[in-house]
DSSP file (Angstrom, degrees, kcal/mol; ACC not computed):
  #  RESIDUE AA STRUCTURE BP1 BP2  ACC     N-H-->O    O-->H-N    N-H-->O    O-->H-N    TCO  KAPPA ALPHA  PHI   PSI    X-CA   Y-CA   Z-CA
    1    1 A M     >        0   0    0      0, 0.0     4,-2.3     0, 0.0     5,-0.2   0.000 360.0 360.0 360.0 -40.6   -7.9  -10.5   86.3
    2    2 A I  H  >  +     0   0    0      1,-0.2     4,-2.5     2,-0.2     5,-0.2   0.916 360.0  50.2 -62.1 -43.4  -10.5   -7.9   87.3
    3    3 A E  H  > S+     0   0    0      1,-0.2     4,-2.5     2,-0.2    -1,-0.2   0.886 109.5  51.1 -63.6 -38.5   -8.6   -7.1   90.5
    4    4 A I  H  > S+     0   0    0      2,-0.2     4,-1.7     1,-0.2    -1,-0.2   0.920 110.3  49.4 -64.0 -43.8   -5.3   -6.7   88.6
    5    5 A C  H  <>S+     0   0    0     -4,-2.3     5,-2.9     1,-0.2    -2,-0.2   0.911 111.6  48.9 -62.1 -42.9   -7.0   -4.3   86.2
    6    6 A R  H ><5S+     0   0    0     -4,-2.5     3,-1.6     1,-0.2    -2,-0.2   0.921 109.6  51.8 -62.5 -43.4   -8.5   -2.3   89.0
    7    7 A A  H 3<5S+     0   0    0     -4,-2.5    -1,-0.2     1,-0.3    -2,-0.2   0.831 110.8  48.1 -63.0 -32.1   -5.1   -2.1   90.7
    8    8 A K  T 3<5S-     0   0    0     -4,-1.7    -1,-0.3    -5,-0.2    -2,-0.2   0.334 116.0-116.5 -90.6   6.7   -3.5   -0.8   87.5
    9    9 A K  T < 5 +     0   0    0     -3,-1.6     2,-0.5     1,-0.2    -3,-0.2   0.773  54.0 165.1  64.2  28.2   -6.3    1.8   87.1
   10   10 A I      < -     0   0    0     -5,-2.9    -1,-0.2    -6,-0.2    -2,-0.1  -0.677  21.6-163.2 -75.8 125.1   -7.5    0.2   83.9
   11   11 A E        +     0   0    0     -2,-0.5     2,-0.4     1,-0.2    -1,-0.2   0.772  66.3  38.8 -85.9 -28.0  -11.0    1.7   83.3
   12   12 A T        -     0   0    0     -7,-0.1     2,-0.4    37,-0.1    -1,-0.2  -0.987  56.2-178.5-132.4 132.4  -12.5   -0.7   80.8
   13   13 A L        -     0   0    0     -2,-0.4    37,-1.7    -3,-0.1     2,-0.3  -0.997  13.6-160.2-126.0 129.3  -12.2   -4.5   80.5
   14   14 A Y  E     +A   49   0A   0     -2,-0.4     2,-0.3    35,-0.2    35,-0.2  -0.846  11.0 179.3-113.0 147.8  -13.9   -6.4   77.6
   15   15 A A  E     -A   48   0A   0     33,-2.2    33,-3.2    -2,-0.3     2,-0.5  -0.990  17.7-146.1-140.3 144.9  -14.8  -10.0   77.3
   16   16 A V  E     -A   47   0A   0     -2,-0.3     2,-0.4    31,-0.2    31,-0.2  -0.957  25.4-179.0-112.6 130.6  -16.5  -11.8   74.4
   17   17 A M  E     -A   46   0A   0     29,-2.6    29,-3.1    -2,-0.5    -2,-0.0  -0.971  30.7-114.4-135.6 142.0  -18.8  -14.6   75.3
   18   18 A L    >   -     0   0    0     -2,-0.4     3,-1.7    27,-0.2    27,-0.1  -0.509  31.1-124.4 -69.3 142.9  -21.0  -17.1   73.5
   19   19 A P  T 3  S+     0   0    0      0, 0.0    -1,-0.1     0, 0.0    26,-0.1   0.713 107.2  61.4 -65.3 -20.3  -24.7  -16.6   74.3
   20   20 A D  T 3  S+     0   0    0      1,-0.2     2,-1.5     2,-0.1     3,-0.2   0.425  76.2  93.8 -87.2   3.5  -25.2  -20.1   75.5
   21   21 A N    <>  +     0   0    0     -3,-1.7     4,-2.2     1,-0.2     5,-0.2  -0.494  50.8 161.7 -89.6  64.5  -22.7  -19.6   78.3
   22   22 A H  H  >  +     0   0    0     -2,-1.5     4,-2.6     1,-0.2     5,-0.2   0.842  64.7  53.3 -59.6 -41.5  -25.5  -18.7   80.7
   23   23 A R  H  > S+     0   0    0     -3,-0.2     4,-2.3     1,-0.2    -1,-0.2   0.932 112.0  44.3 -62.8 -45.7  -23.6  -19.2   84.0
   24   24 A A  H  > S+     0   0    0      2,-0.2     4,-2.6     1,-0.2    -2,-0.2   0.901 113.6  50.5 -67.8 -39.7  -20.7  -17.0   83.0
   25   25 A I  H  X S+     0   0    0     -4,-2.2     4,-2.3     2,-0.2    -2,-0.2   0.917 111.0  48.9 -64.0 -42.6  -23.0  -14.3   81.6
   26   26 A R  H  X S+     0   0    0     -4,-2.6     4,-2.3     2,-0.2    -2,-0.2   0.919 111.8  49.7 -62.0 -43.1  -25.1  -14.3   84.9
   27   27 A L  H  X S+     0   0    0     -4,-2.3     4,-1.6     1,-0.2    -2,-0.2   0.923 110.3  50.0 -61.1 -45.1  -21.8  -14.1   86.9
   28   28 A M  H  <>S+     0   0    0     -4,-2.6     5,-2.7     1,-0.2     4,-0.3   0.891 109.7  51.0 -63.0 -39.4  -20.6  -11.2   84.8
   29   29 A K  H ><5S+     0   0    0     -4,-2.3     3,-1.4     1,-0.2    -1,-0.2   0.926 109.4  50.6 -61.3 -44.5  -23.9   -9.4   85.3
   30   30 A E  H 3<5S+     0   0    0     -4,-2.3    -1,-0.2     1,-0.3    -2,-0.2   0.796 107.2  55.0 -64.0 -28.4  -23.7   -9.9   89.0
   31   31 A M  T 3<5S-     0   0    0     -4,-1.6    -1,-0.3    -5,-0.2    -2,-0.2   0.483 125.9-100.4 -84.8  -3.1  -20.2   -8.4   88.9
   32   32 A G  T < 5 +     0   0    0     -3,-1.4    -3,-0.2    -4,-0.3     2,-0.1   0.559  68.3 151.7  99.7   8.4  -21.4   -5.3   87.2
   33   33 A F      < -     0   0    0     -5,-2.7     2,-0.4    -6,-0.2    -1,-0.3  -0.476  44.6-126.4 -71.8 143.4  -20.5   -5.9   83.6
   34   34 A A  E     -B   49   0A   0     15,-3.1    15,-2.0    -2,-0.1     2,-0.5  -0.752  23.8-143.8 -84.9 136.9  -22.6   -4.3   80.9
   35   35 A I  E     +B   48   0A   0     -2,-0.4     2,-0.4    13,-0.2    13,-0.2  -0.904  20.4 178.4-109.4 127.2  -23.9   -6.8   78.4
   36   36 A T  E     -B   47   0A   0     11,-2.5    11,-3.4    -2,-0.5     2,-0.5  -0.995  24.6-135.7-129.0 128.5  -24.3   -5.9   74.7
   37   37 A F  E     -B   46   0A   0     -2,-0.4     2,-1.5     9,-0.2     9,-0.2  -0.709  21.9-130.7 -80.4 128.0  -25.4   -8.3   72.0
   38   38 A L    >   +     0   0    0      7,-2.4     3,-1.0    -2,-0.5     6,-0.4  -0.625  31.2 176.2 -82.9  89.2  -23.2   -8.0   69.0
   39   39 A K  T 3  S+     0   0    0     -2,-1.5    -1,-0.2     1,-0.3     7,-0.0   0.801  75.9  56.5 -65.9 -31.1  -25.8   -7.6   66.3
   40   40 A D  T 3  S+     0   0    0     -3,-0.1     2,-0.6     2,-0.0    -1,-0.3   0.663  92.9  82.5 -75.6 -14.7  -23.3   -7.0   63.5
   41   41 A D    X   -     0   0    0     -3,-1.0     3,-1.4     4,-0.2     4,-0.1  -0.810  68.4-154.0 -95.9 121.5  -21.6  -10.3   64.3
   42   42 A L  T 3  S+     0   0    0     -2,-0.6    -1,-0.1     1,-0.3    -3,-0.1   0.631  88.4  71.5 -69.5 -13.0  -23.3  -13.4   62.7
   43   43 A S  T 3  S-     0   0    0     -5,-0.1    -1,-0.3     1,-0.0    -4,-0.1   0.695 102.4-125.8 -78.4 -18.0  -22.0  -15.6   65.5
   44   44 A G    <   +     0   0    0     -3,-1.4    -2,-0.1    -6,-0.4    -5,-0.1   0.765  47.9 166.4  80.6  26.1  -24.3  -14.2   68.1
   45   45 A F        -     0   0    0     -7,-0.2    -7,-2.4   -27,-0.1     2,-0.4  -0.300  30.1-133.8 -71.3 157.3  -21.6  -13.3   70.6
   46   46 A F  E     -AB  17  37A   0    -29,-3.1   -29,-2.6    -9,-0.2     2,-0.5  -0.893   9.7-144.1-106.9 143.9  -22.1  -11.0   73.6
   47   47 A L  E     -AB  16  36A   0    -11,-3.4   -11,-2.5    -2,-0.4     2,-0.4  -0.944  15.6-165.5-105.9 127.5  -19.7   -8.2   74.5
   48   48 A L  E     -AB  15  35A   0    -33,-3.2   -33,-2.2    -2,-0.5     2,-0.4  -0.938   8.3-179.1-113.6 133.8  -19.2   -7.7   78.2
   49   49 A S  E      AB  14  34A   0    -15,-2.0   -15,-3.1    -2,-0.4   -35,-0.2  -0.984 360.0 360.0-135.5 147.5  -17.5   -4.6   79.5
   50   50 A F              0   0    0    -37,-1.7   -36,-0.1    -2,-0.4    -1,-0.1   0.286 360.0 360.0-132.3 360.0  -16.7   -3.3   83.0
């Protein structure tokens, strides 16, 4: 999906992830995603953007 977005010149890609999904969050960090904790959301989700 990331490669398709890059090919189409999409500048920002967002993903919402549960905080206990440690493997996926670590992978996203390694891929260069910025990680933001959604403080306004009571569910404790993380927002990832690239």
